[in-house]
N, C-alpha and C positions, 0 to 999 in steps of 0.2 A: 601545442607542441606535440608532435608525434614521436613515439619511441619505436625504433626498429624492432620488429618482432612482436610488438604489443597487439593484443586483440581484445575486443570488448567481449565480455562474457555476460550472458544473461542467465541468472540463476533463478530457478523456480523455488517456491517455498518448500522447505523440508517437511516431511510428515512429522506430526507432533512427537512421537517417541524419539525420532532421530534428532529433532530440534532440542529436546530435553537433554539428550546425551551430549550433544555438542555444547550446550550451555553449561552443563556440569563440568565438562573438560576445561572450558574457558574460565570457569570460576575457580578451578583448582581445589585446594583444601577447603576453602569456604563453601564451595558447592557440595562437598561431601556431607556436610553437617546440616544442610537445608532440608526442610520437609519436601516430600515429593509433590505435594499440592502447590507449594509456593513456586517451585521450579517449573512445574507443569503450567501454572497460570502465566508465569513470565514468558515461557516459550510460546504459549498461545497468544498472549498480548503482542508479542513480536511477530506473530503471523508466520513463524517458521522461516522468516527472511534471514539469510545468513548475515547480512550487514547489520540488521536490527539486533540479532543475537549478540554479535560482536560488540556493538556499541553499548548494549545493556550490560554486558559483562565488564566492559571497560569503565563504564559509569560507576558501577558498584566497586570496582577496584580503586578508582580515583577518589570517590566520595565514600570513605569508610564509615561515615556517619549515616549513610543512606541504606536503609534495609531493603530487602527484596520486596517485602510487603508495601513499603512506601513507593518503590519504583512501580510496582504493579498498580497502585492507586493513581500515580501520575499518568501511566499509560492508559488507564481507564477514562481519563478526562479527554474527551474528543476535541476540546478547544486547545489543549496544550500538549497533547501526547507526543507530537514530534519534537517539542522542546526538550523532552526527557531523554531523547536519543541523540545527544550531541556531546562530544568529548573533544576538547581542544578545537582543532579546525576540521574535524570529521563530523558530519551529521547526515542523518538519513534524508532529511529534506533536500539537501543538495543532490543526492543520488537520484531522488525522484524528479528533481528539476531537470536533470540531464535527459531522463526518459521522456518527460513531458515536452521538452524543447525539440527532441527528435521527431515528435509527432508533427510539429509545425514545419519541419524540413520536408517531411514526406508529403504533407497536404497543406501547402501554404496558401492556396487560393480559396478553398471553400471552408477550411477549418472543420471539416466533418469529423476528423479524428479527435481533435481537441474538444469539440462540443460533445462527442460521445463519451470521452473520458470525463469531462466535467459533469456530465449527467449523474455519474456515480457519487458526486459530492453533494447532490441535492438532499435536503433533510428527508429522512425516512427511507431512503433507498439502500437496501442491503442486497436485494436480488431484483432482477428485472428481466422481462422477456424481450426478445428481439422486436416483437410487435409493439410492445409498450414503448421501447426506445424510439421506434419509427414514429409512433404517434406523438410522443412527448417532444421530440425534436422537430417534428413536421418536415421530415426528409423522406426522399424515396427509399423504399426498403432495400434496393440494391446498394445505395450509398451507406446505409447503416450496416448491412451485411459486410461490405468491404471494410468499414471502420472496425467492426467487431472482430473480423479475422486478423487485422493488424494488431489490435489490442490483445487478442489471444496469443498471437505469435510472439509478441513482446512480453508476455507474462504479466501484463498490466491488469487483466481480468482473467477469470477462469469460468468454465461452464460447469453447471451443476448437473446431477443426474436427471433432474426434471426438465432440462433444456433451457434453463434460465442462465443468467450471467451474474457473477458477483465479483467484488473487488476486495482485496485484502483490507482489513480495517485501517491499518496505518496509511496505506495508499489512498484509501477513501478520505481520510482526514486531510491528506495533501490535496486531493481533488476538491474538497470543500473549501480549503483556503484559496485555491486558484479560482474557483467559481465565484467567491466573494470579491476577488480582485478583478475578475474578467467577466462581468455580467454577460449573459447570453440568453437568447430567447428559448424558453422551454414552456410547453403547455402544462401548467400546474394541474389542470383538471385531469389530465391523463395520469399524473403521478399520485393523485389523491386516493385512488383505489388500490395502490400497491401495498 
């Protein structure tokens, strides 16, 4: 259902100091008494993603028995980190699913976008070069460049100063979950040296 005047907004990750300030505001009085280290770690584990920050603050408000340290520990668990960012019917995983499904609408024939996205969910991938993506996916470099540009434009990956690409840790957890459900061909030998 469309709502008149509604627009989809793509928000990039906030820089860590800004994410910490936003998190403290959302936590209210409870946030004022927390150590800077705990808030900084939580903001970092949320990857500066506005929705993740909001869900983390809401989770702490709803679950008064849950400490910031315990939430940080749950977010550190790559197998279950997305489960920690769910409050009532709002969850980060659902937001990621919308972005992932958009990839299929853009490239429903060859699934180059989806395969490139899923590559970031492979074990050990934190950063990867364009050449390594091309070799691991066994796709033409022009196809991988096209996919990389779309992922960058959608803020699903970011480029590093060294010219490599990385994905937010929470989004990478989602990519890992999807890669487990949707096996795809990847040259593991090319990934071994990363």
